[in-house]
N, C-alpha and C positions, 0 to 999 in steps of 0.2 A: 236461755243461753241454747242457741240451734246447735242443735247434735255433727260431729265431727263427720263429714262424707262420706262416706268406701273412696277409695282411689279412683275405680272405673264406672264412682256414682255425678260425673261429673257435669252431666249436659244440661241439669235445671238451675246451676246455677249461675250465676252473672259476675262478671269482675267486670268492672270498669265497662258494662253495657255490651261483652264478647263472652258470651257462652262455645264449649265446647266436652265435645262426648270423647276425645284424648284422656287417654291415662297418663303417668307420672312419667312409665318408661317409654312413650312415644313422645312426650312431651321434653323428655329429658333428650334423647337422641335428637330431633332435629334441634333444639338448641343448639347443641354440641357441632350439628353440620353447621348449621347459620354464623358459630361463632367460625369455625373452621375456611369458610366464606367468607368470612370478613379480615381473616387472618390473612386468606392469600390476596386479598381484595390489595389490602394494605402494602402487603409487601411488595406486589405489580406497582403500584403506584409511586412508591421508593425507588424500585428499579428505571423506571418510566422519568423520575426524578434526573437521576446518576447519570442516567441517559441523555438527559439537558445540562447535566451537570458537562461544562466544557475541560478542556484541557487549554491551558494556558500560557503561551508562548512569547516573550518580550524577543522584539529586537532592537536593540541601540544601533544609535547612528543607523536606521537603515535607509538614510539616500546612500551610505555607502555604494561604487557598484556590484561587489559581489552580491545585493539584499536580492536584486532583480533576480537572477541563478538561483538566488539560496532559497527565494519561497517557493517557486515547483518542486524542489526537490524533496524539503521537508513533506509532501504533501503525497508525493506520486512513485515514490520507491521505498514504501508498504513499514516507513521509519516509524508510526506512528500505528501501527495493525490492532492496538490492543484498545484504542482509546474512538469512542464513538463521532466525540466533534471536539475541534479545534477553536479557541479564541487567539486569533495575531493581535497582538499592539505592537507597531509603530510608532519608536521613539527617536528623534535627534533634538538632540539640544542645539547643534552648530548648521541646521535645516530651517527652510520657510513652513508655513502654516499646507501652503499652495502647492506647493512641492513632494509635502507628505501624504495630501489631498489627491494630489492625484497618484501616485503607489498606491493609494490605496482604493483607489478607482478602479487600478489595472488590476490588483489582483482578482477584489470583486468579479471584474468580467475573465478570469480563470473559472469560473461554474465551478468552484472545485464542493464537494460533495464534503467533504471529512471539514470541510471549514464554516464555521458557527458565527464568526464576526472579526471584522475588521477594524480595529479602531485607531487612529494617531493621540500623537500628542508630541509638544516643540518645549514646552515646561516639567515640572518635575510632581503638581500632581497628578495627584493616583499613580505613581508612577509604582511599578511591579506585583501593584496588586491582587493578593492569590496567583503569582509566578509559579508555574509547573519547571520551567524547562526557560534561561535568561541567558541571551548569544550574544555577545559582546563583540560588533566588528571593530574597524580603525576610526576612529575619532575623524570630523572634521581637522583642516590647519589651525595652531594655534592662533588667535586673533594678539594685535598690537594693542599699546596700548595699555596705560598704569605700570610698566612693568618696565621701568629706562635703565638702562645698564645692563641689562641683561643677557646672554648672549642666545643664539635659537635653540641651542642646546636647553640652556635655563629655562628657556620660555617653554619648551615641549615637556619636560620635564615640572613643571608646575601647573601647567593646565592635568597633564597625566594624577599628577597629589591633589590636587584641587576637586578633579570631578572621580574619581575612583574610588576616594575616601567617603562620599560622598552618596555614589552607588553602592557601596560596602553596608552603609548609615540603612537605607532607604530598602532595600534587600533587607537586613536587619528586621527595618517597622514594620515591613508590607507584604515580602512574598511568604508563600507558603512553606511551611517548616524541612517538609523532607524539597528543595526547589533543587534544582541544577545548575548550573553556569560552567559555558565554554566562553574562553575567551579569544581569539584568534585575530591576522591581522598581522602587519612588519613593521609593528611600534610598541615600544615598552610594552609585552606581550606579559612577560614575567613578573614585571614591578607592577602592574595593573590589576594582574592575577592575585599576588601579595596581597595589591592593597584590599582587595577586598573582603581576602580572608579574614582580617585584620580586623574589619570591619562590619563584619556579617559573622559577630562570635558564636551567637546561638546555630551558628548554619557549620554541616558537618563538613571541616575545611577537605574532606575527599570531592565534596561535592560541584567542587571549585576546582577547573583544571584546565589549563593552556594546551591548544593545540599547535600539534607538530608535526602533522601529518602534510602539508606541503610542501614543507621541506623533506620532507619524506618522498614525496612524488615527482621535485626536480631531482631528488637524486636518483629514483629510478629510474628516468626518461634518459640519464645520459649511460649508467650501466647498458638500460636495455637498446640502448643506438650501439655501443659499445663490441656485446656481445651478437649482434643479432635478432633480440629476438622484441617480444611487445612489453612493454612498459607492465603488466600486470603480471608479466613471468616473474619479475623480482621481486620479494619478500620479502619480514625480517630487518630491514634499512634501522638502523638505531640514528637519534639523532640527540644528541646528549649538550647541555648547555644552557646557553640566551637565545629563543627562539627567533627572536630580532638586533642579535648583534651576535656576540662570540660562538660559534657553535660546531661538533665535530663532527661528523658523519660515520658511524660508525657499521662494517661491514663480516664484522668476527659472527654473525649469524645469519648472513643474507645468504638466501637462496633463487638460486635460478630455477627456474623450469622449460620447460620443449626447447632446452639448447643444443643446436644440430653438433654437436661434436663427434668426440671419437666411441663416449659411451653413451648408447638410448639405454630407457628404459619403458617402465611399461607409466600409463599416464597416469600421472602423479612422480615422478619418478626427477629427484631434483640432485644436484651438484650446488657445495659451496661454490659463491662468488668466486671469493677472492683464489677458488685452484682454476678458475674460467677463466679470467682476468689476466694473464702471463705481462701486462705491459706493467711496470710493477712501479716504471715512473711517471705513466700514465696519471695510477692510482694515488703516488706519493701528492705529485705537480701538480698537473692537469685538473684532476677529478675535483680537488676541493675548491678550485676556483671558478671552475664551473656553474656548478653549484651555489656559490657564493653568486654569480651573477648573470642566472638564470632567471629571475625573475624583473630583475632589471630589464635584461631585453626583452623580454615579451612587451613591458612597458613602455619602452622607447620606442618598438616595431607601433605599437594599437594606442599609441598616445593615454594610455591609463593605467590603473593596475590590472594583473591576471584574474578578472575575477574567477570566469568557470573553475580554475584547477580550486583557489580558495574558497569557496560556498564546496564544492565536493567534498573537500577537506574537510572538513564540519560535518558533512554527513554522514563520512562514512563512519567517523568521531561519534558522534550519536548514534548509529547505526548497530555500533556495538557496545555501547551502554546500554542500551534499551531495548537490543532482540542476541547477547549472549553470542556472542561468534564462538572457534576454535579455539579453548586452553590456550593452544600453542600459538601464536600468531602472536606476533610481537607490534605492539605502539610508541611509539615517540610521547606523550606529557610532559606539560612543566606542570609538577606536582609539588606539596609541599615537602622538604625533606625532615626527616626524623632523622638522621644523620647515618645514610645509608653509601657506601659510596667515596664517604672523609668529604661531603657535600654538610656547609652546618646547615644547626635543626634549624626550619621555620624556614628557608630559603625556595624561592619558589624553583625547582630549576628543571629543564624536563631532559628522563630517562625511560627507560623502557621497559615497558609494564604489558601486564597480561591482562584481558579485562574477561570474566567472567557471571552470568548470571549478576551483571549493574552492578559490579562490585571490579576496581580495577585492583592488580596489587603489584609491586615493584617485582622484574623477574631479580632472583637471585643466583641464575645459572650464567651471569656473568665475570668475562674475567679485565680485570683492570692492571691492566704491566704498567710501567714508568712511563713509556711514552705518550698512553693516556689517560693517566694520571695527571700528565702535567700542561696535559691539552686541557683538562678539568679544569683544573687548579685557574688557568688564565677566564674561563670564564667562570668559575666563583665569583673570581677576585672584579672583575668586571660588573657584573650584575651586585655585588656587597657596594662598591660604589655607588651605583647608580639607585640604591635603595638607600645608602646615609643620607644624599641628596635629594632625596625626597621625605625623608626623616625629618633631614634643616627645614628642609619650606612647611612640613607638620606645624615645628616650632617657630620656625621666626611669622608665621603668615596662615594661621588655622580658622577651617573653615566654619563659620558662624551656620 
C-alpha cells in the first residue's frame, strides 16, 4: 500500500488527472465559497422566474362597455404596484371571437409596461386557470328560445342562476386558492355573488364581494350639488341592501369637507352631512329618487350605461383591498352575512365595512334605529325571494 500523504504534500498526487499543491484548509474554503456562489445563483434564478410569473386577472363579460375604461385604470393607478407583470384574460360568453380579438388588439396597442400578455375566450375551456383576481361585469341580455312561458324576469334569473353556478364551479376547479373576485354592475349583483360563494366552496367567502361603490358615487354627486362642494368632498356614505334592487342610502356617518359655511376649519376639517343639509324634505323625498334614477338618466342621455363611473367604482374597491386605505374610511360592499344587523346568515347584503391590510371587516359603530331596520327588512325580503327563485331553478333545471 502507498503511505498516506501529509496534508500539504499533495503536489505529486494525481486525481482524475488533476494535481494540486493546495492544502485541505484552502480547498475547503474554496469549496465553501463555490457552494455559496451556487446557492446565490439558484436564488437569483428563482427570483427571475418569480418576476416572470404573471399576476392573472380575468374579466368576465369583457365586451361590456365598462371594460374599455376599466382596463387602463387597472394599469395606470398604481393599483398593483408590487406585481411585476400581469396577464389579462378576457372572457365573454355572449360575444364573438372577432369582437374579443379587436379588444385584445386595442389593449396591446396601449403598450402597457406591466402587461405580460392578453388572451381571449368565448368558451369555458381553461377558464379561470390560475386566476388571482376575477372581475365580473354585467352579462349580455338573456337569449330567448327553449324557455317558453317564462317572463322576462324569470328568464333573467334563469340565465344568472345557470351561469354563475357554473362560474363558481370553474373557480373551484381552476382558480388560485387565494383568488379574489368582485361582482359589479346593475343586474342581480347580490345574487351573482351569492351563487359564486356557494359553488366555490373551498374559496374563502370573504374573498368574493359585490361592489356598491357606484351607488355611493351617485349619492355623493347629489349631495355635493346640494352643498356646493365637489363630489370627493363627501365621504363615508353607506349603501345598504340589494345593490341592483331595493337599497337604502344612509348618511349617519357621512361627512363633508371644504364646505363654505358659517364655521370653517383647517385642512382636514369636516362637518356631518346631516347637520349641513337643512332641507329635510329634500333628504326624505327628493334625494332617494335622484340617486335611484341617476344611472338611468345618464344612460338615457348617452344611449348606453354609465361606463366611466362603473369602472372607477371597481378600481376604488380594488385599490383599498390591495393597498390598505385609512381604517376609518367606510366602504359599502355586498358580503355574505354572519347575522349582523338582523340580516339572515348566508345572504349577500350590502353593508358598511372598513378595509385594512387586505381584509375587510363590518363596521360595528353603526346605529340601527326602527326606521332603518324597516328599510333593511324590505331589501332582505326582496333578496330572499330572488334567492329562493334561483334555488328553485337549480332544483328544476340543474347545470350538467
